[in-house]
C-alpha positions as CSV (number, residue, x, y, z in Angstrom):
1,M,124.7,159.5,-4.4
2,L,122.8,156.4,-5.6
3,T,119.8,155.3,-3.6
4,I,116.7,153.1,-4.0
5,E,113.5,154.3,-2.3
6,K,110.1,152.8,-1.9
7,F,107.2,154.6,-3.5
8,K,105.6,157.4,-1.4
9,E,102.7,158.2,-3.7
10,S,103.8,161.9,-4.2
11,D,102.9,163.9,-7.3
12,F,106.6,164.3,-8.0
13,E,107.0,160.5,-8.1
14,F,104.0,160.0,-10.4
15,E,105.5,162.7,-12.7
16,Q,108.9,161.0,-12.7
17,I,107.5,157.6,-13.4
18,A,105.6,158.9,-16.4
19,R,108.6,160.8,-17.7
20,I,110.9,157.7,-17.5
21,Y,108.2,155.4,-19.0
22,N,107.6,157.7,-21.9
23,V,111.4,157.8,-22.7
24,V,111.7,154.0,-22.5
25,S,108.5,152.9,-24.2
26,H,108.9,152.3,-27.9
27,D,105.2,153.0,-28.7
28,D,102.7,154.1,-26.0
29,K,102.7,157.1,-23.7
30,D,101.5,157.6,-20.1
31,H,100.4,160.5,-18.1
32,P,100.9,161.1,-14.3
33,D,97.2,161.4,-13.8
34,D,96.4,158.1,-15.4
35,I,99.2,156.4,-13.4
36,K,97.8,157.9,-10.2
37,E,94.3,156.8,-11.1
38,A,95.3,153.2,-11.7
39,W,97.3,153.2,-8.4
40,E,94.4,154.5,-6.3
41,I,92.0,151.8,-7.5
42,R,94.5,148.9,-7.1
43,D,93.4,145.7,-5.3
44,K,94.8,146.4,-1.8
45,K,94.6,142.7,-0.9
46,K,97.6,142.2,-3.1
47,V,101.2,143.4,-2.6
48,K,101.9,146.1,-5.1
49,D,104.7,148.7,-5.0
50,K,107.3,150.6,-6.9
51,L,111.0,151.0,-6.2
52,L,112.5,154.3,-7.4
53,L,116.2,154.6,-8.3
54,Y,117.7,158.0,-7.4
55,I,121.0,159.7,-8.3
56,D,121.1,162.5,-5.8
57,K,117.6,164.0,-6.1
58,N,116.9,162.8,-9.7
59,V,114.8,159.7,-10.4
60,V,116.6,157.8,-13.2
61,G,114.7,154.5,-13.1
62,F,112.0,152.5,-11.4
63,L,110.8,149.0,-10.9
64,A,107.0,148.3,-10.5
65,Y,105.8,145.0,-9.2
66,V,102.6,143.3,-8.1
67,Q,101.6,140.1,-6.4
68,G,99.3,137.7,-8.3
69,R,95.7,137.1,-7.2
70,D,94.2,133.9,-5.7
71,Q,95.9,130.9,-7.2
72,N,98.7,133.2,-8.4
73,E,99.5,134.6,-5.0
74,K,103.0,133.1,-5.1
75,N,103.7,134.9,-8.4
76,C,105.2,138.4,-8.9
77,Y,104.8,140.4,-12.1
78,F,107.2,143.2,-12.6
79,N,108.9,145.5,-15.0
80,I,112.0,147.8,-14.9
81,Y,112.3,151.1,-16.7
82,L,115.7,152.9,-16.8
83,L,116.8,156.0,-18.7
84,P,119.0,154.8,-21.5
85,E,121.9,157.0,-20.6
86,H,122.3,154.9,-17.5
87,N,122.6,151.5,-19.3
88,G,125.6,149.4,-18.5
89,N,125.9,150.5,-14.9
90,G,124.1,147.5,-13.3
91,Y,121.2,149.6,-12.1
92,R,118.5,147.2,-13.2
93,Q,120.2,144.5,-11.2
94,L,120.2,146.7,-8.1
95,L,116.5,147.3,-8.5
96,F,115.9,143.6,-9.1
97,N,117.9,142.5,-6.1
98,K,116.0,144.9,-3.9
99,M,112.7,143.6,-5.2
100,L,113.7,140.0,-4.4
101,K,114.0,140.9,-0.8
102,E,110.5,142.5,-0.8
103,V,108.7,139.7,-2.6
104,N,110.2,137.1,-0.3
105,K,107.9,138.5,2.3
106,F,104.9,136.8,0.6
107,G,106.7,133.6,-0.3
108,C,107.1,134.4,-4.0
109,K,107.9,131.3,-6.1
110,R,107.8,132.7,-9.7
111,L,108.8,136.0,-11.3
112,Y,107.3,137.3,-14.6
113,A,108.5,140.2,-16.7
114,N,107.5,141.3,-20.2
115,I,109.5,143.2,-22.9
116,Y,109.2,143.9,-26.6
117,E,111.4,142.8,-29.4
118,H,112.7,146.3,-29.8
119,N,116.1,148.0,-29.2
120,N,114.6,150.0,-26.3
121,Y,114.5,146.8,-24.3
122,S,117.7,145.0,-25.4
123,E,119.7,145.8,-22.3
124,Y,116.8,144.8,-20.1
125,E,116.5,141.5,-21.9
126,K,120.2,140.8,-21.4
127,M,119.7,141.3,-17.7
128,L,116.8,138.9,-17.6
129,I,118.8,136.3,-19.5
130,R,121.8,136.7,-17.1
131,N,119.4,136.0,-14.3
132,N,118.2,132.8,-15.9
133,F,114.8,133.9,-17.0
134,E,113.2,131.9,-19.8
135,V,110.6,132.8,-22.5
136,V,107.2,131.4,-21.6
137,L,104.9,133.4,-23.9
138,K,105.1,135.4,-27.1
139,I,102.4,137.9,-28.1
140,R,101.8,139.2,-31.6
141,E,101.3,143.0,-31.7
142,Y,99.4,144.8,-34.4
143,S,98.4,148.3,-35.4
144,L,95.8,149.6,-37.9
145,K,95.8,153.1,-39.4
146,L,92.1,154.0,-39.6
147,E,92.5,156.2,-42.6
148,N,93.1,153.0,-44.6
149,F,89.9,151.3,-43.3
150,N,86.8,151.3,-45.4
151,V,83.8,149.7,-43.6
152,N,82.0,149.2,-47.0
153,N,84.4,146.4,-47.8
154,Y,83.1,144.4,-44.8
155,K,79.4,145.1,-44.9
156,E,78.6,141.5,-46.1
157,I,80.3,140.1,-43.0
158,I,78.1,142.2,-40.7
159,N,75.0,141.3,-42.7
160,L,75.7,137.5,-42.5
161,V,76.1,137.7,-38.7
162,E,73.0,139.9,-38.1
163,K,70.9,137.5,-40.2
164,K,71.5,134.9,-37.5
165,G,69.6,137.2,-35.0
166,I,72.8,138.6,-33.4
167,K,72.6,142.3,-32.5
168,F,75.4,144.7,-31.7
169,Y,75.2,147.5,-29.2
170,N,77.4,150.4,-27.9
171,S,77.7,149.3,-24.3
172,R,77.9,152.6,-22.5
173,D,75.6,154.6,-24.8
174,E,72.9,152.1,-25.6
175,M,72.8,149.5,-22.8
176,S,73.1,151.2,-19.4
177,E,69.4,150.6,-18.8
178,F,69.4,146.9,-19.8
179,Q,68.5,144.7,-16.9
180,D,71.6,143.5,-14.9
181,H,73.8,145.0,-17.6
182,Y,77.0,145.2,-15.7
183,K,76.6,141.8,-14.0
184,K,76.0,140.2,-17.4
185,L,78.9,142.0,-18.9
186,E,81.3,141.0,-16.2
187,K,80.1,137.4,-16.4
188,L,80.6,137.5,-20.2
189,E,84.2,138.8,-19.9
190,W,85.0,136.2,-17.3
191,T,83.5,133.4,-19.3
192,Y,85.5,134.0,-22.5
193,S,88.7,135.2,-20.8
194,Q,89.2,131.8,-19.2
195,D,90.3,130.6,-22.7
196,F,92.9,133.3,-23.0
197,P,96.5,132.0,-23.1
198,A,98.6,132.5,-20.1
199,P,102.2,131.7,-19.4
200,E,102.9,128.5,-17.5
201,G,102.4,128.9,-13.8
202,T,99.8,131.6,-14.2
203,V,96.0,130.9,-13.8
204,I,93.4,133.2,-15.2
205,T,91.5,134.5,-12.1
206,R,88.3,136.5,-11.6
207,E,88.7,139.8,-9.9
208,P,86.1,140.9,-7.3
209,F,83.0,142.4,-9.0
210,K,83.3,145.6,-6.9
211,L,86.8,146.2,-8.3
212,W,85.7,145.3,-11.8
213,K,82.8,147.7,-11.6
214,K,85.1,150.5,-10.4
215,E,87.5,149.9,-13.3
216,Q,84.5,149.9,-15.7
217,E,83.2,153.2,-14.4
218,I,86.6,154.8,-14.9
219,F,86.8,153.3,-18.4
220,E,83.3,154.7,-19.3
221,N,83.9,158.1,-17.8
222,K,87.5,158.8,-18.8
223,H,88.9,156.4,-21.3
224,Y,86.0,155.2,-23.4
225,G,87.0,154.6,-26.9
226,I,84.2,152.1,-27.6
227,E,82.8,148.9,-26.2
228,I,80.6,146.8,-28.5
229,I,78.6,143.9,-27.1
230,A,77.0,141.1,-29.2
231,V,73.6,139.9,-28.0
232,C,71.6,136.9,-29.2
233,N,68.2,136.0,-27.6
234,N,68.9,138.4,-24.8
235,Q,72.2,136.6,-24.0
236,Y,75.5,138.5,-24.0
237,I,77.7,136.4,-26.3
238,G,80.7,138.5,-27.1
239,S,82.3,141.8,-26.6
240,T,85.3,144.0,-27.3
241,D,86.5,147.2,-25.5
242,L,89.0,149.7,-26.6
243,H,90.6,152.4,-24.4
244,V,91.7,155.9,-25.3
245,Y,93.9,158.1,-23.1
246,P,93.2,161.7,-23.9
247,K,95.9,163.2,-21.7
248,S,98.7,161.1,-23.2
249,D,97.8,159.8,-26.7
250,P,94.3,161.1,-27.7
251,Y,94.3,159.6,-31.2
252,K,95.3,156.1,-30.4
253,A,93.0,153.3,-29.1
254,W,94.2,150.2,-27.2
255,T,92.3,147.0,-27.3
256,G,91.4,145.9,-23.8
257,G,89.8,142.6,-24.7
258,L,87.9,140.7,-27.4
259,G,86.1,137.4,-27.0
260,V,83.1,135.3,-27.8
261,I,81.6,132.5,-25.7
262,R,82.4,129.0,-27.0
263,E,79.1,128.0,-28.4
264,Y,79.0,131.0,-30.7
265,R,82.6,130.9,-32.0
266,R,83.5,130.4,-35.7
267,Q,80.5,132.3,-36.9
268,G,82.2,135.6,-37.8
269,I,81.1,137.3,-34.6
270,A,84.6,138.3,-33.4
271,T,85.3,139.8,-36.9
272,A,82.0,141.7,-36.8
273,L,82.8,143.0,-33.3
274,K,86.2,144.3,-34.6
275,I,84.6,145.9,-37.6
276,K,81.9,147.7,-35.6
277,A,84.5,148.9,-33.1
278,I,86.9,150.1,-35.8
279,Q,84.2,152.1,-37.5
280,A,83.0,153.7,-34.3
281,L,86.5,154.8,-33.4
282,K,87.1,156.2,-36.9
283,D,83.9,158.2,-36.6
284,K,85.4,159.7,-33.4
285,G,88.6,160.8,-35.1
286,I,90.9,158.1,-33.7
287,K,93.8,157.5,-36.0
288,I,95.4,154.3,-34.9
289,I,94.3,151.1,-33.1
290,R,96.6,148.7,-31.3
291,T,95.8,145.1,-30.6
292,D,97.6,141.8,-29.7
293,N,97.1,138.1,-29.4
294,E,99.2,135.1,-28.4
295,E,101.5,134.0,-31.3
296,N,99.6,130.8,-32.1
297,N,96.1,132.2,-31.6
298,P,94.2,132.1,-35.0
299,M,92.8,135.5,-34.1
300,Y,95.8,137.0,-35.8
301,K,94.3,136.0,-39.2
302,I,91.3,138.3,-38.5
303,N,93.7,141.1,-37.8
304,I,95.6,140.6,-41.0
305,N,92.4,140.3,-43.0
306,L,91.2,143.7,-41.6
307,G,94.5,145.4,-42.6
308,F,96.4,145.4,-39.3
309,K,100.2,145.6,-39.6
310,P,102.7,143.7,-37.4
311,E,104.5,145.5,-34.6
312,P,107.4,144.2,-32.4
313,F,106.5,141.0,-30.5
314,G,105.7,141.1,-26.8
315,I,107.7,138.5,-24.9
316,E,106.9,137.2,-21.4
317,Y,109.8,135.9,-19.3
318,R,109.7,133.7,-16.2
319,K,112.0,132.6,-13.5
320,K,111.3,130.1,-10.7
321,I,112.8,131.0,-7.3
322,N,113.1,129.4,-3.9
């Protein structure tokens, strides 16, 4: 019997969600504990839920969705994961139709879904197109095998930046006692993230500091690959953070963010941040780094120059409703 059930937060459901995700994903892996952890610290002011598709007692797919924050409160961001042996049966459409009824409760006006240019997502993409979704953003994806990286080839870049009085620190291990460290770091990330590209209809918003701090603590305690902060005259001017998930993929690091405040851009600081982070991760035994940027963002040139290789594009789809 085919049924759709709302998420009950049981260990069984977390395990099934991880199992299905790991089959469908073309690249990364997830672990039930990490999914549970992210769920527990969610912003409860926003609507967030999962719909599970059962055949008898077996979960064969799920849809995860979340309401946007603040100016994005009429947006819904979702994704559907379905075991490939069930393609062609209209199950994604069933999940999608069920979600539409749920998000109507908060007056949703726009739906967003993201996929990759990879065969694992081709059936999902067809469903989005049939439902009149349109492409609103393309993201370049890159990976770097650290065995091919030699920091000696980039020492001159670091030297040139440091001669300007800019210093680089390991955030967790060297800066925890700096005055107002976390407030300065959150402000830095918010400042440069406002320039990140976003699909039309989405506004970059600032999450509550309490939630940001909780996420930062989990990052530092459980998923800390490295975080490098650039400082000039006691001002935080740039940073990058990379996450490692020991339970699911212990030798791969994922870039969380990278940015420099406007008045310090085009001075090689972003490149230096990347080089410092890459070397720190290599020293820890990490084998691969993944990163991304919007397709027209000149940051991709830095990635290419550092030896990153292209991966399948990420594609953001949107549909206006009501």
